[in-house]
Every structure is written in structure tokens, then in C-alpha cells.
C-alpha positions, 0 to 999 in steps of 0.5 A: 500499499502506498503510504499517506502524505503528512506535514513531516514529508512536506519538510522533506519535500521543501528540502528536495529542490532539484540541484542545479548542474555545475558549469559545463567543463571544457571538452564536454561539449565536443564529446556530445553525439549531436547530429542536429540540435533538434535531435537532441530533444528526442531523448528527453522527450522520450524520457518524459512519455515513459515517466507519464506512462509509469506514473499512470500505471501507479495511479491505476493501482493505488486505491486511495484518492489522495494518493491518485491526486498526488501522482496525477500532479507528477504525471501531468508535469511529466506530459506537459513537458513531453508535449512541449518538446514534441512541439519544439521538434515540430517547429523545426519541421522534424517528425517527433516520432521518427526521431524518438524511434532509435531511443525508445527501445533502450529507454523502455528497457531502462523503464522496465528495469527501474520499475520496482516491486513496491509502489514506493520503489517505482515512486522513488525511481521516477523521482531519482531517475527523472531528476538526474536525467533532467539535470543531465539533459539540462547541461547537454542542452547548453551546447544547442544555442536557442534550441538548447535554451528552449529545451533547458527552459522546458526541463526546468519547469516545475516537475511537480514531484513534491507530493511523491517525495511526501508519500516516501518520507511518510512511508520511510517514517513509519517503516524503518525496513522501507528505509533500508530498502529504499536506500538500496534501491536508490543506489542501484538506480544510479548505475542504470541512470548513468548509462543512459546519460552516457549513451548521449555522448559520442560512441567510442573510447575516450582518451585520458584527457577527454575522460578528465574533461567529462568525468566532473559532469558525472561527479555532479550528477552523483553529488545532486543524486546524494542531495536528493537522497538525503533530503528524503533521509536515505543514505545514497 
């Protein structure tokens, strides 16, 4: 059963504002796989559709009306961002479905791998992985001029996941075992999410200098992840 939200959870929610990524390090932009700036919006567009689908499944499986409403706000925000990214692609005379096709299979596999047995695991998956990937795609979008700026504005809009944080915080406060299970689940999510982020970089082996240039971005993603976990009183 999904735990009820409380004022205590609200304090955690306030502390869990999405951490901004650090400045783009030298060499980062030269390593981005970017055949066109339009295609750069296809990955986050596909991700947002996947998060909407996952949250919709949680809503359908949740009996409490209050919990359904909380989850629906996050689902609505994900759908809005998806629709805005689709509009951006169409404004550039491209086909969103065609651009999305190469990414759909690996992102569907990612969505399946991060879907938990318990509702709380799946809620944590949405909160953690969406936060990490929003941060990553936000940093990546800096390489794409006005199109990138538009993508960044879409990604930086309110994600309405605070209510999910409240549900998680209440469940953790009531169940000590859930705390340890979710902490372990959160640590597992990191590896899967970093693989998705790395897939946006150019293929091929990085030399030592290039690796040093790229790694600070991933270091900051991990730091932001630790802050999100800490805000829910979980150990990263």
C-alpha cells in the first residue's frame, strides 16, 4: 500500500528542490553526440513520455484518492514537458516519432529495469532518475544554442514531484525496513541512469584527457543524487 503524505514529509519535499548542475567543463560540448540540435530533444522527450506512462500505472494501482491526486500532478507535469518537447521538434519541421524511434527501445528497457516491486520503489525511481536525467539533459542542452535554451526552459519547469517525496517520507518514517530497502534501491538506480546519460555522448573510447574533461559532469550528477536521497533521509 502506498503510504499517506504528512506535514513531516512536506519538510522533506521543501528540502528536495532539484540541484542545479555545475558549469559545463572544457571538452564536454565536443564529446556530445549531436547530428542535429533537433535530435537533442528526442531523448528527454522519450523519457518524459515514459515517466508519464509509469506514473499513470501507479495511479491506476493506487486505491486512495488522495494518493492518486498526488501522483497525477507529477504525471501531468511529465506529460506537459513531453508535449512541449514534441512541439519544439515539430517547430523545426521534424517528425517526433521518427526521432524518438532509435531511443525508444533502450529507454523502455531502462524503464522496465527501474520499475520496482513495491509502489514506493517505483515512485523513488521516477523521482531519482527523472531528476538525474533532467540535470544531465539540461547540461547537454547548453551545447545547442536557442534550441538548447528552449529545451532547458522546458526541463527546468516545475516537475510537481513534491507530493511523491511526501508519500515516500511518510512511508520511511513509519517503516524502518522500508528505509533500508529504498536506500538500496536508490543506489541501484544510479548505475542504470548513468548508462543512459553516457549513451548521449559520442560513441568510442575516450582518451585520458577527454575522460578527465567529461567526468566532472558525472561527478556533479552523483552529488546531486546524494542531495536528493539525503533530503528524503536516505543514504546514497
